[in-house]
N, C-alpha and C positions, 0 to 999 in steps of 0.2 A: 590791445584790439587791432591796432595797425599792423603789428608784427604778425599776429595770427592771420589776418587777411592776406598779408604778403606771402606767408607760408602756403596758403591755399593756392597761390598762383592764378588768381582770378584775372581774366582779361575783360575788356569792355563788354563783349558779347555775353559772357557769363554773368557779369554784373547786371546787364539789362534783363536777362532772362530770370535771374534770381529776384530782381526787383519786381519784375512782371508777375512772377509766381506769387510772391508775397502780397503784392497789391491785389491781384485777381482773387487770391484765396481770401484775403481780408474782405474784399468787396462781396465775394460769394457768401461768406459767413454772415456779414452784416445784412446782406440782402435776404438771407434765409430768416434771420431773426426778425427783420422788419416785416417780411412776408408772413411769417408765422403770426406776428402780433396783429397785422392789419386784417388778414383773412379771418382769424378767430374773432376779432372784435366785430368785423362786418357780419359774420355768421351769427354772432350773439345778438347784435342789433336787429338783424333780419328776423331771427327767431322770436325775439321779444315783440317786434312789430306784428309779425304774422299771427302769433298767439293772441295778442291783444285784439286784432281785427276779427279773428275768428270767434273769440269769446264775446265780443261786442255783437257780432252778427247773430250768434246763437241766443244771446240775452235779449236782443230786440225781437227775434222771432218768438222766443218763449214768453216774453212779456205780453205779446199780443194774444197768445193762446190762453195764458192765465187770466188776462183781463176778460177774455170771452167766457172763460169758465166761471169767473166771479159774477159776470153779468147773467149767465144762465141760472146760477143759484139765486141771484137777486130777483130775476123774473119769476122764478118759482115761489120765492118768499112773498112777493107782492100778490101772486095769484092765490096763495094759500091763506093770506091774512083775511080774505073774505070768506073762505070756506074751510077754516082751520079745523072745525069739528065735524066736517063731512067725511066720514070714513072712506067712502068710495072715491071721492075727489082726491083725498090724501094718497090713497093707494095708487091711483092712476097717474097722479103727478110725479110721484117718486119713481114709478116704473118708466114714465116718459123721459124724465131727466136722465135716468141711467142709460136708456137705450138710444136716445136721439143722437148722441155723438160719441159714445164710448170714451168720453174724457175721464169719467170716474170709474173706478173698479167697483165701488158700492156707493149707495145713496141712503141717507138716514133722515127721517123727520122726527125730531125730539121735542117734547114739550118741556116747559121750564122746570118741572119736577124730575127731569132726567129719565122719564119713561119714553120708550120707543113707541111712536105712533104708526110708523110705516117704514119699510125698508126694501131695498132691492140690491142684489138679486135675492130670490127666495131661499137660496142655499145657505144663507146666513143663519136661518132658524133662530131668531132672537125671541125672547120672552117679552110680550107686551105688558105683562103685569109686574115686571121687574125694573127697578131704577138702576141705570148703568152709570158708573162713575169712571170716566177715563180722562186722560189729559186733554183730549180734543173736546169732549162734551163739557167738561168742567171749565175749560178755558173759554169756550164760546159763551156759555151761560154767564160766566163772570164778566166778560167784556161787553156782552150784549151789542156787538157790532161785528162788522166783517172781521173774520178771524182765520188765521192760518197757523196751524200747530207746528211744533217741531216734530221730528220723527219719534214715534212711540209704538209700543206693542198694543195691538187692539184686543178687543174681547175675543175675537176669533184667532188670536195669536198670529196676526199678520203685522209686519213692520209697515206702518202707514204714516201718511201726512194727511191731515183733515183740513178742508177748506169749508167755511160755513158763512151763511148770511142770517142775520136775526129776522124774526117775524114779529111784527107789531100789528095790533088791531087799529081800528079807526081812531080810537081814543089814545093811541100811542102806548097801549099797555103791552108789555112784553109777553109773548105767548110761547115762544120756543125758538127752534132753529131748523134750518134745512142745510144739510152738509153733504159734501161729496168727499170720498176718500180715495187716495192713490196708494196702491200697494207697491211699496218701494222695491221689493225683491221679486216682483212678478212683472209680466209685461204690462206696461202702462204708458200713459201719454209722455211722461218724461223720458222713458226709454226710447220711444219713437222719435222724439224731437232731438235728443242728445246723443243717442247711440248711433251716430253716423259713422261711416267708414273713414273718418278723418285721421290721417296718419302721416302728418308732415314730419318726416325724420323722427319717428317714434314719439310724437306728441300724444298726449292723452288729456282727457277732460273730466272734471268732476264739478259737482254743485254742492254748495253749503248754504245753510240758512243763517239768520242773523245771530244765532247762538253758536255758530261754527260747527254745527252738526252736519254730517254728510247726507245729502239727499240723493245724490247720484254719484256712482263711481264705477269704473270698469271692473274693479274687484268687488263683487256683491257682498262679500263678507264685511267690507268696511262701511257699508250703508248703515246709517244711524249712529256711527261712531263720532265722538267729539274730537275735533282736531286740536292737538296741543303741540307745543315745541316746534311750531312752524314760524320761521323768522319773518315771513311776509304777511302774517295775519293782520297785524295792526295797520300796516299800510293799505292792505286790501279793504279792510273795513272802513277806513277813513276816506277813501276815494271811490268815486262812482265807476271809474274805469282807469285802466293804465297797464303798465307792465313792470315787472320787478324780477331781479335775480334773488332766489331764496333757497333756503334749505328746508325740506319738508320734515314731517314728523319722524321720518326714518333717517334723517341726517343726510339725505341725498340732495346734491346741488341741482337746482332746476331753474329754467328760464320760463317765467310765467306771464301770461296776459290774462286780464280779468275784466269783467263788466257786471254791474248789478242788474237784477231784474226788479224794477220798481214795484210792480203790481203785487209781488209776493215777498219782496225784501230778501230775495236770495241772491247768491253770487255765483256766476259761472267762471270757472278757472280752467284755462287751457295751458298746459305746461309740458315742457320737454326736458329730460335729463341732460344736464350740461355735458357730461362726459360722453354721452352718445353722439351729441352734435360735434364735439371737438374731435372725437375719434374719426368721424367722417372728414373733418377739417384736415386731420393729419394725412389722410389719403390724398386729398386735393393738394396739400402743400408738397407732398412727395412728388406728385406728378409735375407740378410747376417747378419744383427744384431741379428736376431732371432737365427741363427746358432751359432754365437759367444756367445750369452747369454746361450744357451743350453750347449755349451762347458764349459764355466766358471761355470755354475751351477753344472755340473758333477765334476769339479775340487773341488768346495766347498764341495760337498757331500763326495768326497774322503778324503779331509783334515779333515772334521768333523769326519769321521770314524776313521782316523788315530789318530786324537787328543785324542780320548777316550783312545787309547792304551798308548799314551805318558803321558797324564795327570793323568790317573787313579791311578797308583802307587804313584806318587808324591802327589796327593790329599789325598790318604789314609794315607800316612806317615805324611802329614801336620796336619791332624786331630789327629793322634796319638801323635804328638809332645806336645799337650796340655793335654795329658792323661798319662804322664809318672808315675804318682802316682798310677795308677791302677795296681792291682796285676798281671793280666794276660797280661799286655801290651807287654811284651817281646815276648810272643808267637804270638801275633797278628802282631807285627813288622816283625817277621821271616816269616810269611805267605805271605808277599809281595814279588812278583817275581821281582828281580832286573835285568831286561833284557837289561838295558843300563846304562852307566857309572854313570850318575848323581843320578839315583835311588839307585845304589849300594852304592855310597858314602853317600848319605842321610840316607839310612837304617843302614849302619855301624855306622854312627854318632849317630843316635837315639838309637841303641842298647847300645852303649858305654854310652850315657847319661842316659839311663834307668838303666843300671847297677850301674853307679856312684850315681844316685839319690837313688836307693834302698840301696846301701851301706851307703850313708850318713844318710839316715833315720834310718837305723839299728844302725849305730854308735851313732846317736843323741839319740835314745831311750835308748841305753845302758849307755851312759855317763851322761845324764842330771839327775839332782836330782829329785826325786819324793817326793810327800808329804808322810811322814812316816805313817800318820794316815790312809789315804784313798788309797794310792798307785797310785794316779793320778799325772800328771805333776804339778809341782809348777810353779810359775811365771817365773823362769829362763828357765825351760824347754819349757814353752809356748812361751817365747820370741825367743828361738832358732828355734822353729818350725815356728813361724811367719816370722823370717828372711828367712828361707828356702822357704816358700811360696811366699814371696815378691821377692826373687831373681829369682825364676822360673816363676814369674808372673802367679801363679796359683790362680784362683778366689776361694774365700771362704766366708763362713758365720760365724758370731760371735754370739753365744748364751750365754747371761748373765743370770745366774740362782741364785736365792736366796731362802733360806728356810723361809717360812712364820712363824712369831712369834718364831724364834729360841731362842731369849733371854728369853722369857717366859718359854720355854722348859728347858733351863739351870737352871733358877731360881726355877722352880717347881720340876723338876726331878733330877737335878744335872748335873754336867758336864760329868759324865760318860755316862749317858743316851744321852746327847747331842752328844757325840762322836759316839754312836751307830747310831744315826740318820744320822750323816755325812757319816759313812761307808756304811750305807744302800743306801743312795742316790748315792754314788760313784759307788757301785756295779751295781745299776740299770742303771747308765749312761754307764758303760762299756758294759753292756749287750744290751742296747738300740741302741748304735751308732756303726758305721762300724769301722773296724780295722784302716782304713786310717784317720778316724776322731780323733782329739786330745781332750781329756778330761782333764781339769785342775781344781785345787783348787786354786783360786786366793787370798783367805784369809777368815778366819772365816767361816761363813755360805755361802759365795759367791763362785760360780763355773763358769767356762767358757768352752765352747765347740767350737772348730774350725772345721767346716764341709767343706771339699774340694768339694764344688759344688756351682753353682750360681743359681740353681733351687729353687726359693722361696717357691714353693709348697712343694717340698720334705723336705726342712728345717722346714717349719711350721708343717708338719705332724710328723716329728721326734720329735720336741719340744712338741707337744701335746701328742704324745705317751709316752714320758718321764713323762710329768706332770700327766697324767691319771694313769700311772703305779705307780707313787709315791703316788698318792692320794688313790689308792686301796690297798696299802701295809700297813698292821697293824704292828706296831713296839712296842713289849712288852706291857706294861701297858699304853703307851702313846697314843695308838690308831692310827688314821690316821693323817699323816703329809702332808701338801701341799707345793707346790713351785710356784714361779712366774718366768716367762721367758721373756727376751727381745732379739730381733733379729735385726742385722744389717749386711750389705753386703759390701765386698771389691772386686773390686774397685768401684762398682756401686754407693754406697752411698758417698764415699769420697776416694781420692787417699792416704791421710795420714791415716795410720792404727790407730794412736792414736785417730783420729776423729771418726773412725768406732767404736772403743771400747767405746767411750763416747756416741755415738748414741745408742749402745746396752744397756748401763747403763740407758740412758734416757728412753728407751722403757721398761726396767725392772721397773723403778720407776713409769712409767705410769701404768704398770700392777698392782703394789701394790696400787696405788692411786685408781684404778678401782675396788678394793675389793680383790685383791690377787687371787691366784689359777687360773691364766689365762696366756695367751701368747700374747705378742704384737710384731709386726714386722714393720720395715720401708717399707716393700713391700705392706702393707695393709693400 
C-alpha cells in the first residue's frame, strides 16, 4: 500500500483534496440516507396523524347526525304508540318523517307480523296485504329495540342500511317498528357527510359497520362488500380511534387513521397509499439533496482554496530537501514564509541541514587528498564524496573516462609528455563540469566524474562536450588526443554503488570497442 501511494506521487495538497473528497462524499451519502429516513418517517407520522384527526372529525360529525336520526325515529315511535291503528295518522307521520329532513331515502311502518302499514315515498308501491321478510325487518322484530342493519338488498332491489326504533303500547306490548332506510348506492345522508373533497396527498375515506361490511366507499361497486385480508382490521375493531400502517384487501400498503361512530357502531377510516406519499417524498428529498450537494461543494472549494496555502510552503520545502547541494538553496529556503508552526520547524531544519551539508562538503574538499599531478580528487576523496551522496540519498551519474592510446603516447613521446596530457585533460574537466560535480583521477589514464543530477540528457551532453573539447585541443607536438566515456546512474541502474561503477566501466569498454573517441550510456 505504501509503495502504491509513493508511486502515485501524491503531495500534501493532493492528499488533503483526496481526503476532503472522500470525507465530503461520505458525509453527503450519509446525509442523504439520514435525510431519506427522517423525511419519510416524518411524512408517514404526519400522514397517520392527519388521517386520524380527519377520521375523528368526520366520525364526531356523523355520530351527531345519526343520533339525531335515531331520535327522529324514536319521536315518531312514541307518537305512533298512541295512534298505532289510526291509518291517517300513520300515513301522515311516515310522510312527515321522510320529508322533514331528507335524512332517509325511505320510511316504513311495519307491524309485528311483518306487514307494511305505511311507507314513503309512494314510488315504492308496496303491498299492504303481504308480509315482507328482509334482513332489516327480521332483525328489528327479533331485537325489539333500536336496530341498525348491515348493508343488504331491499325488496325494491336497493342496497340499503335500515335504522329502526321499536313501538310499544302503554302496557309495553310490542306493536311493530318505524324504520328509515339509506340507499347506499344513491345520493344519501352518508354521501353528503362523507363525500367531501378531502384529498390530502391522495387520501381517501370509507366507512365499515361492526361486521366489516362497507357502508361508504369512493368506489361504489365496493359498497356492501365484506372486507377481508386487511391487516389492520383487528386493531381498528379493538380501538375506538387511532392510526395504523396496514395492507388493504388488495395488498396495497396504506397509512390509515380511524375513529368509531358510537351511535351506529360504524367505523370511519381515512387512509392514503404509502407509495403515493413516499413518491412525493422522493421529489422533496431530491430537491433537498441538491441544496446539500451545493453546500458540500462550496465546502470543498473552500478547503481546496485553503489547502493551497497550507501545502504550498511544505511542498516547496520538500522539493528543496533534495536540492541541498545547490549553491543558492539557502536563499530559496529563506524565501519560504513560515506562517504556521510545522513550516517554521521544517524550514529551520532544512536551513540547519543545508549549512551542515555545505560545511561537510567544504571540510571534505579541504581534508581529502588530491592527485598531486592533476589536482583532482583521488580514489579516497572520491569515496568520501560517494559516501556523502549515498548518505543524503542524492541521485548522481558516474562518468568513466579513459585516454585513448595513452600507452603509445608514453612509449612514443615519453612519460613527461604523458603527464602533460593528463594535466590537460584534468584542466578541461574542471572547466567543463560544475562546481558541485566531483572530478577524480582513479588511476593511470583513467578518470571518474560524479555529477549530482539524474537527468540523462544533461549528463550525456556534458560528456560529449568534454570529449569534443579534448579532441579539439592540440597538445604540443603530440597533436590531438581523444578520450572515451562510459556513463551509469545511481540509484536508477543499481542500488549498490560498486555495481554502478562497474556499469560505467562496462560502457567505457563498449566505447573503446566501438572505435574509441565516443560516449556510451546506460540510458541509451
